[in-house]
Every structure is written in C-alpha cells, then in structure tokens.
N, C-alpha and C positions, 0 to 999 in steps of 0.2 A: 863357459866351461870353468876354462880357471878361476873364475869366484864362487862356482856352486863347493869346488874340488876342497876349494879353502872355509867355506861354509862346513863343510863334511870332514875338513879333518877337525876345522873346532870343536863341532860335537862328538869327533870320538878322544878328542883328547880332551876331552871335559866329563866325560865317562869312565877316561884311564883315571883321569887326577886323586880319586877312590879306586884305591887297587883295593883292597878289599871288599870292598865291597862288591865290585869290578869279577871277580874271579871268585869269590860264594857268587855267585849269582850264573855263573858261566856252568859254571856244577851244578849248581838245582836242577835248571834247565834237563843239562840231557845226564838225571840220575832218572828225573823224567823224562823222558823219552825213552832208554832203559828199561823202562814199567813198562813199557807199550808195541816194545821191540820184546818183551820173554814173554809177551802178549801173544806175537806171534809164531813164536818160535811154538810154543807149546802148542797152539792150533794146528804150526804146519807139520806138528810131530805127530798129532792123530790122525786129519787132514789130507792126502794126498799132493789135491787138485779142490780148485772154488770155481767154475766157467775156464779152463785153461789160465787160472796162474797160482802159481808151483810158491815153495815160501821162497825158493830169489827171487820174485820178480815180485814179490809185494815186498825183502825187502829194498829194493830196488828205485821199486815205486815212493818208501818210507826215504830216503839218499834223497832221494828227487825234494817228496818236500818240505823234510829240515830244510833243507839244502836252504832251497829254494822261499820256503816261508820266515827261513831265517834271517837276508836279506833284505825280500818285506821291510820289515815289524821290528826285524835293529836295523838299521843303517837309514829306512826309507819311512823312519815310525807313526812317522803321523803320517802316514796315508791314512792309518786307523781313526785321526784324532781329525777330518777334518772335520766333517760335521758337530765335531764338538767349536772347535772353532767360528767357526758359522755363523754356530747361532749365541755367543755368546761372546761375540764381537769383537774376534780376536788374532783376527787379520788383518789392521789397523796395523798392527804392527809391522807384517812384510808393504803390507801396502803403500804404508811410506816411502820402503825401499827402493833401488836406481834399479828393478830386478823385474824379472818375468815370474809372480807370485805364488806358479807353481811348481817349477820346483827346486825356492832357498825351499820354499814348507818341508820340501819333502826330504830332503838331505839337515834341515835344519835342528833334527833332535835325532839320538843314538838312545834305543833303550839296547843295555850292553845284557839282559837274560837272554832274550831273544838268540844270541850272536852262539850262545850253547847247542841253537838243535845245527847252525853251521858245522860244528864242532864236531858235530853225529853224522851230521848226509856227509860227511866227505871221508869221515872213518866208515863207516857202514861201504860206503860204496867199496871203500881201499880194498876192506876184509871180504869183501861176498861177492863182489859185484867180478871179479875174475878183471880185475880191471888189460886196458891193453891204448897205444896211446888209440887208435880210432873210438872202444867205449867212452875211452874217459873225452875225446875230444864231441864223441853223441854226445855224452852225460854235461858239460858246458854248455854247449852249444841250447839246447834238449830241457834244462838246468832254470835257464835264462832268462828264456821263455816264456816259461813255464812260469815264471818268475816278473813278470812284466804280466802276462793276464792276469795275476792275484793282483798284482800292484794297481794298473786300471779297470777289474774291479772293482778295489778299493778306492779307487778315486769317484766312482759312477758314481759309488751307494752313498758314500759318503756328502757329491757335492747336490743330492734332492732336497739338503739338508737346503739350501736353496730355495729350494721351491717349494717345501713344503714346515722348515723349519722345525723339525722339533731332531733330531739324532737315534734315538730306538734305532728304527731301519738300518742303517750303518749297522748298529751294533749285531744285528742278526745273520744278513749279509756274510757277516766277516763271516761269525760261528758256522754257519751255516756251508760258507764256503772249506772254510780249517775240514771239517765232518763230512762231508763226501770225498774231498778228496782222500782221507787217510782210506776211505776199501777200495778197489780195485774193482772200474768201474761195470764193468760187465756181469759182476753182479746184480745189479740193477735193471731193470725191463721200462721194452713199455715209457707212458709219456713219463717217468721215473728216466728213468735210459735217456728219453730227449733233449731234459732244461737240464742234464744234466752235460751236453752238450751246448747250451741255446745263454737262458738266461741265467744260471750259474752255472758258468763254466769249472766245474771239479773239475772234468775227464781232461780240460784241458793244463794245468797244474801240475799235475803229475802223474795222473795211468796213461796218457800221450809220452806225453817226454818220457815216464819208467818203458813205452812196450819201447820207441827209436832205441834209444840204446843197447835190447833184445830181438829186435827184429827190424835191423835200418833198413831206412827205403827212400827212396826222393820224395815219396808222394806224405809219406807223414811230414822230412821235413815241411815240408813248402804247405803241407795246413797247422802244422802250427806254427809256421812263421808267418800266415797270411793274420793265422787269428790275431796273434804278441797284435802283431801290426793292425788291425781291425778294433783292438779293443783299446793299442793305445790312445787312436786318433778319437777312439770317443770318449776317450776319459775326459782330454786335451780338450775337444768338445762343449759336453758337459761343465762341467769346469768353469767354462773360460764365460758363457752361457748365464752361468747361475753366477758367477761375476756380476755380470750387470747391473746385478737384480738386491749383489749386498748395500748397496747405499744403506736405502735401511737398518741393515740386522747394523751395523754397528755402534758401539758402546758410546763412545760421545753424542753419534743421531741421537740418542736413547733416550740421554739425558742431558740434552738439550732441549 
C-alpha cells in the first residue's frame, strides 16, 4: 500500500508540475459540468417530477456521479486505458516491476481534467443537498462504492481485450455507463432497466447511491456494498485470468 501511495503521489506531482495547464483543465471541466447542471435546472423549472425524481434529487445524483467518476477517471485514469495497454503491449513495463500489476497500473497516471468533476460534485452537494453529518457520510460512502462499481466495470470491459485483442468494446462500455448513469434510473422500464442493474451497472454508479442519501436504509446500503464487492472481485478475476494470456501480446514477443 505504501508503494502504491508513493506512485500516486508521483503521478499527482507530475500533473501539478504544469500548474497553468492543471488549472486550465480543471476550469474547462467545471464549465462543461455547469452546462449539464443548467440543463437540469431548466428542465425541472418546467417539469415538477419525473417518476419520483425532482430537481434536487437529480442534482444529488449528478453530484454523486461527478464526484465518483472524477475520482476514477482522474486518479485512476488508466482504468480506461487498460485495453490500449493490452493491445499495444504496454503492460510490459509494469510486469517488469516487483508489484501487483493491476493496482500499480491504475495509480500510475492522473488525468487532471477529470478532477474538475470532483470539484463540481462536492460543491454541488454542499449547495443543494442540505448537508448534515449523516447525509455527508452517506454521500461519501455511496460515492466511493459507486466509484468502485464504475472502476471495476471499466477493468472488466478493458480486460476483455486479453481475449478479443481489440480495444473498441471498452470504449463503448465507458460511454454507455457514463451516459446511463447521468439519468434517473427509474425513467427506464422493462429490459432496459434490468440491464442497468446488471450487465451495465449504471444504476449503482449514481442513482442507487443518490437514493441512499435521500432515503437512507440498511437494505440499500447493504445492496450497493454487495454489488461493489462483487464487481471488484470479478474485475480482479477477469484481469488476472486475462493476464495469463498476455505473453503473446507483448511487443517484444511480436518483434521476435
């Protein structure tokens, strides 16, 4: 753990070394998020509720999504680059180190622009969610568990490149989970809603944690905890299984 923290500190220091670019990217993402917030504010100024979701609940959902996705895509940005590393043989440099490959890979790069999402998410929650100690605790717990689901899903989708030797499916998976997570899950019905609770777990990235903040329950907390644990175990298993096939994908092996 100490070694991983050292790698993460190095990645953060590298991002902060270019302070002008660092803050410019933060501001760009903040402005982008403000456009989406403005959309929801305009929408709910004309519509009171949508299947039980009002303006405040949707803004809490967006706060959870922005914070969780910002943490994953900012601090663990290589989650989205796993398929590229596999297909192009860039895992070689990690495999030469005396560390567990997956954790080291995840923390070895920071994407500054996505940290702007964290700024927006935390600020939005503070402004609209009537924070109390209990609500803040639920927001933190729910957001972190949603982030685990999100990161694990990206690892699983990215690790499929071990087996199909293509990186396009992982990109589609990333955009799908972000798109569906940004909407209240209850607007979907039938097979589509089932999909968002299972194969593409968008419901557990934002909607379920947001519901936990607004309607606290032990069952809700237990559900998202179980789902996060299940996806984390599955992500580790799929990556580890795929890694056994990686030798044939090494750039050095191909060059030979």
